[in-house]
C-alpha positions as CSV (number, residue, x, y, z in Angstrom):
1,M,21.4,-24.4,-10.0
2,P,20.2,-21.3,-11.5
3,I,16.9,-21.2,-13.6
4,K,16.6,-21.7,-17.2
5,V,14.6,-20.3,-19.1
6,L,13.6,-20.1,-23.2
7,I,12.5,-16.9,-24.7
8,V,9.9,-16.7,-27.7
9,D,9.2,-14.0,-29.8
10,D,9.6,-13.6,-33.4
11,S,10.6,-9.7,-32.4
12,A,14.5,-10.2,-33.4
13,T,14.6,-7.0,-31.0
14,A,12.4,-8.8,-28.5
15,R,14.3,-11.7,-27.1
16,A,17.3,-9.0,-26.1
17,V,16.0,-7.1,-24.5
18,L,14.3,-10.2,-22.5
19,K,18.0,-12.0,-22.9
20,E,19.3,-8.5,-20.9
21,I,16.7,-8.4,-18.7
22,L,17.5,-11.3,-17.5
23,S,21.4,-11.6,-17.9
24,D,22.0,-9.8,-14.5
25,A,20.5,-12.0,-12.4
26,D,22.6,-14.8,-10.6
27,D,19.9,-17.8,-9.8
28,I,18.7,-17.2,-14.0
29,E,19.8,-18.5,-16.9
30,V,19.0,-18.2,-21.1
31,V,19.5,-20.9,-22.5
32,G,18.4,-19.9,-25.8
33,V,15.9,-18.6,-28.0
34,A,12.7,-19.0,-30.7
35,P,11.1,-16.9,-33.3
36,D,8.3,-19.2,-33.5
37,A,6.4,-22.0,-32.1
38,Y,8.1,-25.1,-34.6
39,V,12.0,-24.5,-33.8
40,A,10.7,-23.6,-30.1
41,R,9.3,-27.3,-29.6
42,D,12.2,-28.8,-30.7
43,K,14.2,-26.8,-28.3
44,I,12.0,-27.1,-25.0
45,V,12.8,-31.4,-26.1
46,Q,16.3,-30.5,-26.2
47,L,17.1,-28.2,-23.5
48,R,14.0,-28.6,-21.1
49,P,13.6,-24.9,-20.2
50,D,12.6,-24.9,-16.7
51,V,10.9,-21.8,-17.3
52,I,9.6,-20.6,-20.9
53,C,8.4,-17.1,-21.2
54,L,6.5,-16.7,-24.6
55,D,4.5,-13.8,-27.3
56,V,1.2,-13.8,-27.0
57,E,0.9,-13.2,-31.2
58,M,3.8,-14.9,-33.4
59,P,2.8,-16.7,-37.5
60,R,2.8,-19.8,-38.3
61,M,2.0,-20.9,-35.0
62,D,-0.2,-18.5,-32.3
63,G,1.0,-18.4,-28.6
64,I,-2.5,-19.4,-27.9
65,T,-2.2,-22.5,-30.0
66,F,1.2,-23.2,-29.2
67,L,0.1,-23.2,-25.8
68,K,-2.0,-26.0,-25.4
69,K,0.2,-28.2,-27.5
70,L,3.0,-27.2,-24.7
71,M,0.3,-28.2,-21.8
72,K,-1.1,-31.4,-23.3
73,H,2.3,-33.5,-24.4
74,M,4.8,-31.8,-21.8
75,P,3.8,-29.5,-19.6
76,T,5.7,-26.7,-18.4
77,P,5.6,-22.8,-16.4
78,V,5.1,-20.5,-19.0
79,I,5.1,-16.6,-18.5
80,M,3.3,-15.1,-21.2
81,V,4.6,-11.4,-23.2
82,S,1.7,-9.4,-23.6
83,S,0.4,-5.7,-24.4
84,L,-1.4,-4.8,-21.8
85,T,-3.7,-3.4,-24.1
86,R,-8.3,-4.7,-24.0
87,K,-7.4,-6.7,-26.9
88,G,-4.2,-8.0,-25.1
89,A,-6.5,-8.6,-21.7
90,Q,-8.6,-10.9,-23.8
91,T,-5.4,-12.6,-25.1
92,T,-4.1,-13.1,-22.0
93,L,-6.9,-14.4,-20.4
94,D,-6.8,-16.8,-22.7
95,A,-3.9,-18.0,-22.2
96,L,-4.4,-18.3,-18.5
97,D,-7.3,-20.1,-19.0
98,A,-5.2,-22.3,-21.5
99,G,-2.3,-22.6,-18.8
100,A,-0.6,-20.4,-18.7
101,I,1.2,-19.5,-14.6
102,D,1.6,-15.4,-15.6
103,Y,2.0,-12.7,-17.7
104,V,4.4,-9.7,-18.1
105,E,3.7,-6.9,-20.3
106,K,5.8,-6.8,-23.0
107,P,8.7,-4.2,-22.7
108,H,9.9,-2.0,-24.7
109,S,12.7,-2.0,-27.0
110,N,14.6,0.8,-24.9
111,I,15.5,-1.6,-22.6
112,Y,16.2,1.3,-20.0
113,D,13.0,3.5,-20.6
114,G,11.6,2.6,-17.7
115,S,12.1,-1.2,-17.7
116,N,13.5,-1.2,-14.6
117,E,9.9,-2.5,-12.6
118,I,9.4,-4.6,-15.5
119,K,12.7,-6.4,-14.8
120,D,12.2,-6.5,-11.1
121,I,8.2,-7.6,-12.0
122,L,9.6,-10.1,-14.9
123,L,12.8,-12.1,-12.3
124,E,10.2,-12.4,-9.3
125,K,7.5,-13.7,-12.2
126,I,9.9,-16.3,-13.4
127,R,11.4,-17.6,-9.5
128,V,7.7,-17.8,-9.1
129,A,7.0,-19.8,-11.7
130,S,9.7,-22.2,-11.5
131,K,8.7,-23.0,-9.2
132,A,4.8,-23.2,-9.7
133,N,2.8,-26.3,-9.9
134,V,1.7,-26.1,-13.6
135,K,-0.6,-29.1,-13.5
136,K,-2.9,-28.0,-11.3
137,L,-4.2,-25.2,-13.1
138,I,-5.1,-28.4,-15.9
139,T,-6.2,-30.7,-13.1
140,A,-7.3,-28.9,-9.7
141,S,-10.5,-29.4,-10.3
142,L,-11.3,-32.6,-11.2
143,P,-13.3,-33.9,-8.3
144,S,-15.7,-31.3,-9.3
145,N,-19.2,-31.5,-11.4
146,G,-19.4,-28.4,-11.9
147,E,-22.3,-28.5,-10.4
148,V,-23.5,-25.1,-8.3
149,V,-23.7,-25.5,-4.5
150,K,-27.7,-26.0,-4.3
151,G,-29.8,-26.5,-0.2
152,I,-28.9,-22.7,0.4
153,S,-32.0,-20.9,-0.7
154,S,-32.8,-19.7,3.1
155,L,-29.4,-17.5,3.0
156,A,-31.1,-15.0,0.4
157,E,-33.5,-13.7,3.0
158,T,-30.9,-11.8,4.9
159,T,-28.3,-9.1,3.1
160,K,-26.5,-9.4,6.6
161,K,-23.8,-12.0,5.2
162,V,-20.8,-11.3,2.8
163,I,-17.7,-13.2,1.6
164,A,-14.5,-11.9,0.5
165,I,-11.8,-13.5,-2.0
166,G,-8.8,-12.5,-2.6
167,A,-6.4,-14.0,-5.0
168,S,-3.0,-13.6,-7.0
169,T,-0.6,-16.0,-9.7
170,G,-3.2,-18.9,-10.5
171,G,-6.1,-17.2,-9.1
172,T,-8.3,-16.9,-12.9
173,E,-8.9,-20.1,-13.3
174,A,-9.5,-20.7,-9.2
175,L,-11.7,-18.0,-8.5
176,K,-13.7,-19.4,-11.9
177,D,-13.6,-23.3,-10.6
178,V,-15.6,-21.3,-7.8
179,L,-17.7,-18.7,-9.1
180,V,-19.7,-21.2,-11.0
181,K,-20.5,-23.2,-8.5
182,M,-21.9,-19.7,-6.6
183,P,-26.2,-19.8,-6.8
184,S,-27.9,-17.1,-7.3
185,S,-28.7,-16.9,-3.8
186,S,-25.7,-16.8,-2.8
187,P,-24.8,-14.4,0.0
188,G,-23.1,-10.6,-1.6
189,I,-19.1,-11.3,-3.2
190,I,-16.7,-8.9,-3.2
191,I,-13.0,-10.2,-4.9
192,V,-9.3,-8.3,-4.5
193,Q,-7.4,-10.6,-8.4
194,H,-4.4,-8.7,-8.7
195,M,-3.7,-8.3,-11.6
196,P,-2.9,-5.3,-14.0
197,P,-6.0,-2.5,-14.8
198,A,-6.8,-3.2,-18.3
199,F,-8.1,-7.0,-17.1
200,T,-10.9,-6.6,-14.7
201,A,-13.2,-5.3,-16.7
202,A,-12.7,-8.4,-20.0
203,F,-11.8,-10.5,-16.3
204,A,-15.6,-9.4,-15.4
205,Q,-17.7,-10.8,-18.4
206,R,-16.0,-13.4,-19.4
207,L,-16.4,-14.9,-15.0
208,N,-19.9,-13.7,-15.7
209,T,-21.1,-14.9,-19.6
210,L,-19.8,-18.8,-17.3
211,C,-21.4,-18.0,-14.3
212,E,-24.8,-18.3,-12.3
213,I,-24.5,-15.3,-10.2
214,E,-24.2,-11.8,-12.1
215,V,-19.8,-11.0,-11.6
216,K,-18.3,-7.2,-12.7
217,E,-16.3,-4.8,-12.9
218,A,-16.2,-2.9,-9.1
219,K,-17.7,0.8,-9.5
220,N,-17.7,3.4,-6.6
221,G,-20.8,3.5,-4.3
222,E,-22.3,0.1,-5.5
223,F,-23.9,-2.2,-3.4
224,V,-22.5,-5.7,-2.3
225,E,-26.4,-7.1,-2.5
226,T,-27.0,-11.3,-3.1
227,G,-26.3,-13.3,-6.3
228,K,-23.9,-10.9,-7.5
229,A,-19.8,-10.7,-6.8
230,L,-17.8,-7.2,-6.9
231,I,-14.2,-7.6,-9.5
232,A,-11.6,-4.8,-8.0
233,H,-10.5,-2.2,-10.7
234,G,-7.2,-3.1,-10.8
235,A,-5.5,-0.1,-10.4
236,Y,-7.7,0.8,-7.3
237,H,-7.5,-0.3,-3.3
238,M,-11.9,-1.7,-2.8
239,V,-13.0,-1.3,0.6
240,L,-16.6,-3.0,2.0
241,R,-18.9,0.4,3.8
242,R,-22.8,-0.2,5.1
243,S,-24.7,1.7,4.8
244,G,-27.7,1.6,7.4
245,A,-28.7,-2.3,6.3
246,R,-26.1,-2.4,2.9
247,Y,-22.9,-2.8,2.2
248,Y,-21.0,-1.2,-0.7
249,V,-17.8,-0.8,-1.8
250,E,-15.8,2.2,-2.0
251,L,-12.9,2.7,-4.4
252,G,-9.5,4.4,-4.7
253,G,-5.8,5.3,-4.6
254,G,-3.1,5.7,-2.1
255,P,0.2,3.9,-1.7
256,T,0.3,0.4,-2.4
257,V,-0.2,-2.0,0.5
258,S,2.3,-5.6,0.7
259,G,3.4,-4.9,-2.5
260,H,-0.4,-5.0,-4.3
261,K,-2.7,-2.1,-5.1
262,P,-5.6,-2.8,-4.8
263,S,-5.2,-5.6,-1.4
264,V,-6.2,-8.1,-0.3
265,D,-5.4,-6.2,3.2
266,V,-7.0,-3.8,2.2
267,M,-9.7,-6.0,1.2
268,F,-9.9,-7.6,4.2
269,N,-9.6,-5.8,6.2
270,S,-12.1,-3.8,6.3
271,V,-14.2,-6.2,5.7
272,A,-13.3,-7.3,9.3
273,K,-14.6,-3.8,10.6
274,V,-17.7,-3.4,9.2
275,A,-19.1,-7.2,8.5
276,G,-17.1,-8.9,11.2
277,A,-18.3,-12.7,12.2
278,N,-21.3,-11.9,9.2
279,A,-18.5,-12.3,6.1
280,V,-16.6,-15.3,4.9
281,G,-13.2,-14.9,4.0
282,V,-11.5,-17.2,1.4
283,I,-7.5,-16.4,0.2
284,L,-6.4,-18.5,-3.3
285,T,-3.6,-19.7,-4.8
286,G,-0.8,-16.4,-5.2
287,M,2.6,-15.8,-4.3
288,G,3.4,-13.8,-1.8
289,A,2.1,-12.7,2.2
290,D,-0.5,-10.0,0.6
291,G,-4.2,-11.6,2.3
292,A,-2.3,-13.4,5.3
293,K,-2.8,-10.0,8.1
294,G,-5.8,-9.5,7.2
295,M,-8.1,-12.6,6.9
296,L,-5.7,-13.0,10.9
297,N,-7.4,-9.2,11.3
298,M,-11.1,-10.8,9.9
299,H,-10.7,-14.5,11.8
300,K,-10.2,-12.0,15.1
301,N,-13.1,-10.5,14.8
302,G,-15.4,-13.5,14.6
303,A,-15.1,-13.5,10.5
304,K,-14.8,-17.8,8.7
305,T,-11.5,-17.8,7.2
306,I,-11.2,-20.4,4.1
307,A,-7.4,-20.9,2.6
308,Q,-7.3,-23.3,-0.6
309,D,-4.9,-26.0,0.3
310,E,-0.9,-26.9,-0.7
311,G,-2.0,-29.6,-2.9
312,S,-3.9,-27.5,-4.8
313,C,-2.3,-24.0,-5.4
314,V,-0.7,-23.8,-8.4
315,V,2.0,-21.0,-6.0
316,F,1.1,-21.8,-2.1
317,G,2.2,-18.8,-1.2
318,M,-0.6,-16.2,0.1
319,P,-2.5,-19.4,1.7
320,K,0.5,-20.8,3.2
321,V,1.2,-17.5,5.3
322,A,-2.5,-17.0,6.1
323,I,-2.1,-20.5,7.9
324,E,0.8,-20.1,9.5
325,L,-0.5,-16.8,11.3
326,G,-3.4,-19.0,12.6
327,G,-6.4,-16.5,10.7
328,V,-7.7,-19.8,8.8
329,D,-10.7,-22.5,10.1
330,K,-10.9,-24.5,7.4
331,I,-8.0,-25.9,4.1
332,S,-9.7,-26.6,2.3
333,P,-8.9,-28.2,-1.5
334,L,-10.2,-25.9,-4.3
335,F,-13.0,-28.1,-6.3
336,N,-14.3,-27.8,-2.6
337,I,-14.6,-23.9,-1.6
338,P,-17.4,-23.4,-2.5
339,N,-19.5,-26.1,-0.4
340,E,-17.4,-24.5,2.6
341,I,-18.7,-21.6,2.4
342,F,-22.2,-22.4,2.7
343,N,-20.9,-25.2,5.3
344,Q,-19.1,-21.9,7.2
345,L,-22.2,-19.6,5.7
346,K,-25.1,-22.3,7.5
347,K,-23.2,-22.0,11.5
348,M,-23.4,-18.3,11.6
């Protein structure tokens, strides 16, 4: 059975372009289009789509408001169609908060104007979204009381330890659930979350307003410090380096690795080399396999490694491969990962 897709966009041109992009895929069928949320509501009830491509900005009811209503009454995998601008980044992050699985760049009116990459990305994300656990975006952290992890103040006495976290699809919410519980005495944290360059600064700023630790987009040469989390810039690989007794990050270009830039594998491999047994590696929800080999490398070099469990993952891709490769020490539901991180730190 093909994946049934509903396209919701106020632009007739955008609807036509998206429909044409999807028309070549044998396993995807566009079952309907809608110019606004009200028409979309009726078509969702009638057509029961597997995935919805939803425009962020629409008349009568904006995409975020519609998304919140949809997730409350009829949870369905949604891919937001957004401009990858600073303003678009903020709105798209709102959409991910509201339950969207993922997002794609709004295609140009000329489908042949650099759209091959957009086409491949959109097709892949629709296939992943059709299998995603939408309800986990809403309920994954319900067992949590939201409190910061306590009783680990002694860990602040050393700067030798470092925490490395990798995530992809569903990771923006998963990272939030983890980082809001990290105390100011937490060892320095470095993070790769797959997202476009325009998004990472806005994402870091948003998390910084919610967390006890400081969260920011990493700068080249920045030190990894107690109570701080550094998120890789969306255009550069990020690796861990050491200068004397202090860790710092280095940002660099180069080709994609494991299909991504920044790559979790690149970061994890550097952590394995530089920090060895003084590191904790965490792999969260995400499609594909980026980070799995790097986590195995960390494991072989003495690091403690944790993977998010299938039940709490939106997409059980990256953690699944890491587990299959044998590089994971502990498998944990999302709500318990902060506690598990500190359980592992205490063993060092």
